[in-house]
GUKEMI-656730 format. One record per residue: residue in one letter; x, y, z of N, C-alpha, C, O in turn. Coordinates in nm, 2 decimals. Each point is the difference from the previous one (the first is absolute). Layout:
<nodes>
+--------+--------+---------+--------+---------+----------+--------+--------+---------+--------+--------+---------+--------+
| residu | n_east | n_north |   n_up | ca_east | ca_north |  ca_up | c_east | c_north |   c_up | o_east | o_north |   o_up |
+--------+--------+---------+--------+---------+----------+--------+--------+---------+--------+--------+---------+--------+
|      a |      X |       Y |      Z |       X |        Y |      Z |      X |       Y |      Z |      X |       Y |      Z |
...
+--------+--------+---------+--------+---------+----------+--------+--------+---------+--------+--------+---------+--------+
</nodes>
This chain:
<nodes>
+--------+--------+---------+--------+---------+----------+--------+--------+---------+--------+--------+---------+--------+
| residu | n_east | n_north |   n_up | ca_east | ca_north |  ca_up | c_east | c_north |   c_up | o_east | o_north |   o_up |
+--------+--------+---------+--------+---------+----------+--------+--------+---------+--------+--------+---------+--------+
|      x |   7.05 |    4.83 |  -3.04 |   -0.12 |     0.06 |  -0.03 |  -0.01 |   -0.03 |  -0.15 |   0.10 |    0.01 |  -0.07 |
|      x |  -0.22 |   -0.03 |   0.02 |   -0.03 |     0.00 |  -0.14 |  -0.04 |    0.16 |  -0.04 |  -0.04 |    0.08 |   0.08 |
|      x |   0.08 |   -0.08 |  -0.22 |   -0.02 |     0.12 |  -0.06 |  -0.15 |    0.07 |   0.00 |  -0.02 |    0.12 |   0.02 |
|      x |  -0.07 |   -0.22 |  -0.05 |   -0.14 |     0.05 |   0.02 |  -0.02 |    0.06 |   0.14 |  -0.05 |    0.12 |   0.02 |
|      x |   0.08 |   -0.19 |   0.09 |   -0.02 |     0.06 |   0.12 |   0.06 |    0.12 |   0.03 |  -0.05 |    0.09 |   0.07 |
|      x |   0.18 |   -0.08 |  -0.14 |    0.08 |     0.14 |   0.04 |  -0.08 |    0.10 |  -0.07 |  -0.03 |    0.09 |   0.07 |
|      x |  -0.02 |   -0.11 |  -0.21 |   -0.08 |     0.10 |  -0.05 |  -0.14 |    0.04 |   0.06 |  -0.05 |    0.11 |  -0.01 |
|      x |  -0.02 |   -0.22 |   0.08 |   -0.10 |     0.04 |   0.06 |   0.01 |    0.08 |   0.12 |  -0.08 |    0.09 |   0.04 |
|      x |   0.20 |   -0.13 |   0.04 |    0.03 |     0.10 |   0.11 |   0.03 |    0.14 |  -0.04 |  -0.04 |    0.09 |   0.08 |
|      x |   0.10 |   -0.07 |  -0.18 |    0.04 |     0.14 |  -0.05 |  -0.14 |    0.06 |  -0.03 |  -0.03 |    0.11 |   0.05 |
|      x |  -0.05 |   -0.16 |  -0.13 |   -0.13 |     0.05 |  -0.04 |  -0.10 |    0.04 |   0.11 |  -0.08 |    0.08 |  -0.02 |
|      x |   0.10 |   -0.15 |   0.14 |   -0.10 |     0.00 |   0.11 |   0.08 |    0.05 |   0.14 |  -0.01 |   -0.05 |   0.11 |
|      x |   0.09 |    0.16 |  -0.15 |    0.09 |     0.04 |   0.13 |  -0.10 |    0.06 |   0.10 |   0.02 |   -0.01 |   0.12 |
|      x |  -0.15 |    0.08 |  -0.17 |   -0.09 |     0.06 |   0.09 |  -0.07 |   -0.11 |   0.11 |  -0.08 |    0.04 |   0.08 |
|      x |   0.13 |   -0.18 |  -0.09 |   -0.07 |    -0.08 |   0.10 |   0.07 |   -0.02 |   0.11 |  -0.03 |   -0.08 |   0.09 |
|      x |   0.16 |    0.17 |  -0.08 |    0.07 |     0.00 |   0.13 |   0.14 |    0.01 |  -0.04 |   0.04 |   -0.03 |  -0.11 |
|      x |   0.05 |    0.07 |   0.22 |    0.16 |     0.00 |  -0.04 |   0.06 |   -0.12 |   0.06 |   0.05 |   -0.01 |   0.11 |
|      x |  -0.07 |   -0.10 |  -0.22 |    0.06 |    -0.14 |   0.04 |   0.14 |    0.02 |  -0.05 |   0.03 |    0.03 |  -0.12 |
|      x |   0.06 |   -0.06 |   0.22 |    0.14 |     0.00 |  -0.03 |   0.04 |   -0.15 |  -0.05 |  -0.02 |   -0.09 |   0.07 |
|      x |   0.08 |    0.08 |  -0.20 |    0.03 |    -0.13 |  -0.05 |   0.14 |   -0.01 |   0.02 |   0.08 |    0.08 |  -0.05 |
|      x |  -0.02 |   -0.20 |   0.13 |    0.14 |    -0.02 |   0.01 |   0.06 |   -0.05 |  -0.12 |  -0.08 |   -0.03 |  -0.09 |
|      x |   0.21 |    0.03 |   0.08 |    0.07 |    -0.06 |  -0.11 |  -0.03 |   -0.14 |  -0.01 |  -0.01 |   -0.07 |   0.10 |
|      x |  -0.01 |    0.02 |  -0.23 |   -0.05 |    -0.13 |  -0.03 |   0.08 |   -0.10 |   0.04 |  -0.05 |   -0.11 |   0.04 |
|      x |   0.19 |    0.13 |  -0.03 |    0.09 |    -0.12 |   0.05 |   0.00 |    0.00 |   0.13 |   0.06 |   -0.10 |   0.05 |
|      x |  -0.10 |    0.19 |   0.05 |   -0.01 |    -0.03 |   0.13 |  -0.11 |   -0.10 |   0.04 |   0.02 |   -0.08 |   0.10 |
|      x |  -0.13 |    0.08 |  -0.18 |   -0.13 |    -0.08 |   0.02 |   0.00 |   -0.12 |  -0.11 |  -0.11 |   -0.07 |  -0.01 |
|      x |   0.21 |    0.05 |  -0.06 |   -0.03 |    -0.09 |  -0.12 |   0.04 |   -0.15 |   0.06 |   0.07 |   -0.02 |   0.10 |
|      x |  -0.11 |   -0.08 |  -0.18 |    0.03 |    -0.14 |   0.05 |  -0.15 |   -0.08 |   0.00 |  -0.11 |    0.06 |  -0.01 |
|      x |   0.13 |   -0.18 |   0.02 |   -0.12 |    -0.07 |  -0.01 |  -0.07 |    0.00 |   0.13 |   0.06 |    0.00 |   0.11 |
|      x |  -0.21 |   -0.01 |  -0.11 |   -0.08 |     0.03 |   0.10 |  -0.01 |   -0.15 |   0.05 |  -0.05 |   -0.08 |  -0.08 |
|      x |   0.08 |    0.04 |   0.19 |   -0.02 |    -0.13 |   0.06 |  -0.04 |    0.00 |   0.15 |   0.00 |    0.10 |   0.06 |
|      x |  -0.04 |   -0.22 |  -0.01 |   -0.01 |     0.00 |   0.14 |  -0.16 |    0.06 |   0.04 |  -0.09 |    0.01 |  -0.08 |
|      x |   0.07 |    0.02 |   0.20 |   -0.11 |     0.03 |   0.07 |  -0.02 |    0.15 |   0.00 |   0.10 |    0.07 |   0.01 |
|      x |  -0.21 |    0.00 |  -0.02 |   -0.02 |     0.13 |   0.01 |   0.08 |    0.07 |   0.12 |  -0.01 |   -0.05 |   0.11 |
|      x |   0.08 |    0.16 |  -0.13 |    0.06 |     0.06 |   0.12 |  -0.08 |    0.09 |   0.07 |   0.05 |    0.06 |   0.09 |
|      x |  -0.20 |   -0.06 |  -0.11 |   -0.08 |     0.10 |   0.08 |  -0.09 |   -0.11 |   0.08 |   0.01 |    0.00 |   0.13 |
|      x |  -0.08 |   -0.08 |  -0.19 |   -0.09 |    -0.11 |   0.06 |   0.08 |   -0.11 |   0.05 |  -0.03 |   -0.04 |   0.11 |
|      x |   0.12 |   -0.02 |  -0.18 |    0.07 |    -0.11 |   0.03 |  -0.08 |   -0.12 |  -0.02 |   0.05 |   -0.11 |   0.04 |
|      x |  -0.17 |    0.12 |  -0.11 |   -0.09 |    -0.11 |   0.00 |   0.02 |   -0.08 |  -0.16 |   0.01 |   -0.12 |  -0.02 |
|      x |  -0.03 |    0.21 |  -0.06 |   -0.01 |    -0.05 |  -0.15 |   0.14 |    0.03 |  -0.07 |   0.08 |    0.08 |   0.05 |
|      x |  -0.07 |   -0.14 |  -0.17 |    0.13 |     0.01 |  -0.07 |  -0.01 |    0.13 |  -0.09 |  -0.09 |    0.05 |  -0.07 |
|      x |   0.22 |    0.00 |   0.09 |    0.01 |     0.13 |  -0.06 |   0.00 |   -0.01 |  -0.15 |   0.05 |   -0.09 |  -0.06 |
|      x |  -0.11 |    0.20 |   0.00 |   -0.02 |    -0.01 |  -0.15 |   0.05 |    0.14 |  -0.07 |   0.03 |    0.01 |  -0.12 |
|      x |  -0.02 |    0.07 |   0.21 |    0.06 |     0.15 |  -0.05 |   0.10 |    0.05 |   0.07 |   0.02 |   -0.06 |   0.11 |
|      x |   0.05 |    0.16 |  -0.15 |    0.10 |     0.08 |   0.07 |  -0.05 |    0.15 |   0.01 |  -0.02 |    0.07 |  -0.10 |
|      x |   0.01 |   -0.02 |   0.21 |   -0.05 |     0.14 |   0.03 |   0.12 |    0.11 |  -0.07 |   0.12 |   -0.02 |   0.03 |
|      x |  -0.16 |    0.12 |  -0.11 |    0.08 |     0.07 |  -0.08 |   0.06 |    0.10 |   0.10 |   0.10 |    0.06 |  -0.04 |
|      x |  -0.16 |   -0.04 |   0.15 |    0.05 |     0.11 |   0.09 |   0.09 |   -0.06 |   0.10 |   0.12 |    0.04 |   0.01 |
|      x |  -0.16 |   -0.16 |   0.07 |    0.10 |    -0.04 |   0.11 |   0.07 |   -0.12 |  -0.05 |   0.10 |   -0.04 |   0.06 |
|      x |  -0.16 |   -0.03 |  -0.16 |    0.08 |    -0.13 |  -0.04 |  -0.04 |   -0.15 |   0.06 |   0.05 |   -0.11 |  -0.02 |
|      x |  -0.15 |    0.14 |   0.10 |   -0.06 |    -0.12 |   0.07 |  -0.07 |   -0.10 |  -0.10 |  -0.06 |    0.04 |  -0.09 |
|      x |   0.09 |   -0.15 |   0.12 |   -0.06 |    -0.10 |  -0.08 |  -0.16 |   -0.05 |   0.06 |   0.00 |   -0.05 |   0.11 |
|      x |  -0.10 |    0.07 |  -0.18 |   -0.12 |     0.01 |   0.06 |  -0.11 |   -0.09 |  -0.09 |   0.00 |   -0.02 |  -0.12 |
|      x |  -0.09 |   -0.02 |   0.20 |   -0.11 |    -0.07 |  -0.08 |  -0.11 |    0.09 |  -0.05 |  -0.01 |    0.12 |   0.04 |
|      x |  -0.06 |   -0.18 |  -0.13 |   -0.12 |     0.08 |  -0.06 |  -0.09 |    0.07 |   0.08 |  -0.05 |    0.11 |  -0.04 |
|      x |   0.03 |   -0.17 |   0.15 |   -0.09 |     0.07 |   0.09 |   0.07 |    0.13 |   0.09 |  -0.07 |    0.09 |   0.05 |
|      x |   0.20 |   -0.10 |  -0.05 |    0.06 |     0.14 |   0.07 |   0.06 |    0.08 |  -0.09 |   0.09 |    0.07 |   0.04 |
|      x |  -0.13 |   -0.08 |  -0.18 |    0.07 |     0.07 |  -0.11 |  -0.11 |    0.07 |  -0.07 |  -0.10 |   -0.06 |  -0.03 |
|      x |   0.12 |    0.20 |   0.00 |   -0.09 |     0.08 |  -0.09 |   0.06 |   -0.02 |  -0.15 |   0.09 |    0.08 |  -0.03 |
|      x |  -0.13 |   -0.16 |  -0.04 |    0.04 |     0.00 |  -0.15 |   0.01 |    0.11 |  -0.07 |   0.10 |    0.03 |  -0.07 |
|      x |  -0.23 |    0.04 |   0.09 |    0.00 |     0.14 |  -0.08 |   0.10 |    0.09 |   0.03 |   0.03 |    0.08 |  -0.09 |
|      x |   0.03 |   -0.08 |   0.22 |    0.11 |     0.11 |   0.03 |   0.13 |   -0.07 |   0.01 |   0.10 |    0.06 |   0.00 |
|      x |  -0.09 |   -0.19 |   0.00 |    0.13 |    -0.06 |   0.00 |   0.05 |    0.01 |   0.13 |   0.12 |   -0.01 |   0.02 |
|      x |  -0.20 |    0.03 |   0.09 |    0.08 |     0.00 |   0.14 |  -0.09 |   -0.08 |   0.10 |  -0.12 |   -0.01 |  -0.02 |
|      x |   0.17 |   -0.04 |   0.12 |   -0.04 |    -0.08 |   0.10 |  -0.11 |    0.08 |   0.09 |  -0.01 |    0.12 |   0.00 |
|      x |  -0.07 |   -0.19 |   0.08 |   -0.09 |     0.08 |   0.06 |   0.05 |    0.08 |   0.13 |  -0.07 |    0.07 |   0.07 |
|      x |   0.20 |   -0.10 |  -0.05 |    0.07 |     0.10 |   0.11 |   0.07 |    0.12 |  -0.06 |   0.04 |    0.08 |   0.07 |
|      x |  -0.03 |   -0.07 |  -0.21 |    0.07 |     0.10 |  -0.06 |  -0.11 |    0.10 |  -0.06 |   0.02 |    0.12 |  -0.02 |
|      x |  -0.15 |   -0.17 |  -0.01 |   -0.09 |     0.10 |  -0.05 |  -0.04 |    0.10 |   0.08 |  -0.05 |   -0.03 |   0.11 |
|      x |   0.07 |    0.14 |  -0.16 |   -0.05 |     0.14 |   0.07 |  -0.14 |    0.02 |   0.01 |  -0.07 |   -0.03 |  -0.09 |
|      x |   0.02 |    0.09 |   0.21 |   -0.14 |     0.05 |   0.02 |  -0.02 |    0.11 |  -0.13 |  -0.12 |    0.01 |  -0.04 |
|      x |   0.20 |    0.05 |   0.00 |   -0.05 |     0.08 |  -0.12 |  -0.02 |   -0.06 |  -0.12 |  -0.08 |    0.04 |  -0.09 |
|      x |   0.15 |   -0.16 |   0.08 |   -0.04 |    -0.09 |  -0.13 |  -0.13 |   -0.07 |   0.01 |  -0.08 |    0.00 |  -0.09 |
|      x |   0.05 |   -0.04 |   0.21 |   -0.13 |    -0.06 |   0.03 |  -0.12 |    0.10 |  -0.01 |  -0.11 |   -0.03 |  -0.05 |
|      x |   0.14 |    0.16 |   0.10 |   -0.11 |     0.11 |  -0.01 |  -0.02 |    0.02 |  -0.15 |  -0.11 |    0.01 |  -0.04 |
|      x |   0.20 |    0.00 |  -0.04 |   -0.01 |     0.05 |  -0.15 |  -0.07 |   -0.13 |  -0.06 |  -0.10 |    0.02 |  -0.07 |
|      x |   0.14 |   -0.15 |   0.10 |   -0.06 |    -0.12 |  -0.07 |  -0.15 |    0.00 |   0.05 |  -0.08 |   -0.06 |  -0.08 |
|      x |   0.04 |    0.11 |   0.18 |   -0.14 |    -0.03 |   0.04 |  -0.06 |    0.12 |  -0.07 |  -0.12 |   -0.01 |  -0.03 |
|      x |   0.16 |    0.12 |   0.00 |   -0.07 |     0.11 |  -0.07 |  -0.01 |   -0.04 |  -0.14 |  -0.10 |    0.03 |  -0.06 |
|      x |   0.18 |   -0.10 |   0.01 |   -0.03 |    -0.03 |  -0.16 |  -0.09 |   -0.12 |  -0.02 |   0.01 |   -0.10 |   0.08 |
|      x |  -0.10 |    0.11 |  -0.19 |   -0.09 |    -0.12 |   0.00 |   0.07 |   -0.11 |  -0.08 |   0.01 |    0.03 |  -0.12 |
|      x |   0.03 |   -0.14 |   0.16 |    0.06 |    -0.09 |  -0.07 |  -0.09 |   -0.10 |  -0.05 |   0.05 |   -0.10 |  -0.06 |
|      x |  -0.18 |    0.11 |   0.06 |   -0.10 |    -0.10 |  -0.04 |   0.00 |   -0.12 |   0.10 |  -0.07 |   -0.10 |  -0.03 |
|      x |   0.12 |    0.10 |   0.14 |    0.01 |    -0.12 |   0.10 |  -0.09 |    0.05 |   0.12 |   0.02 |    0.11 |   0.06 |
|      x |  -0.13 |   -0.21 |  -0.03 |   -0.09 |     0.04 |   0.10 |   0.07 |   -0.06 |   0.13 |   0.06 |   -0.11 |   0.00 |
|      x |  -0.07 |    0.20 |   0.12 |    0.06 |    -0.06 |   0.14 |  -0.07 |   -0.11 |   0.05 |  -0.13 |    0.02 |   0.01 |
|      x |   0.18 |   -0.11 |   0.03 |   -0.05 |    -0.11 |   0.05 |   0.00 |    0.01 |   0.15 |   0.11 |    0.03 |   0.05 |
|      x |  -0.22 |   -0.04 |   0.03 |    0.01 |    -0.01 |   0.16 |  -0.05 |   -0.11 |   0.06 |   0.00 |   -0.01 |   0.12 |
+--------+--------+---------+--------+---------+----------+--------+--------+---------+--------+--------+---------+--------+
</nodes>
């Protein structure tokens, strides 16, 4: 995990209690297909579970896959005005 992301997580602990595993457990190059959808190439590694996932199955803002993001994180995100309009 890069240092900037670690600092951001420390500053935004109110977004939920995200447990971050030891970096060596989930380190290594991200290759192959997404471990969630199995369709697209994996580009990221979830900080919580360590799965290699594609951009569609990953929350870059939190560093976790869509399976690991908590409802609490999503609720707090919806309450904040991020300057992004919801598309339906």
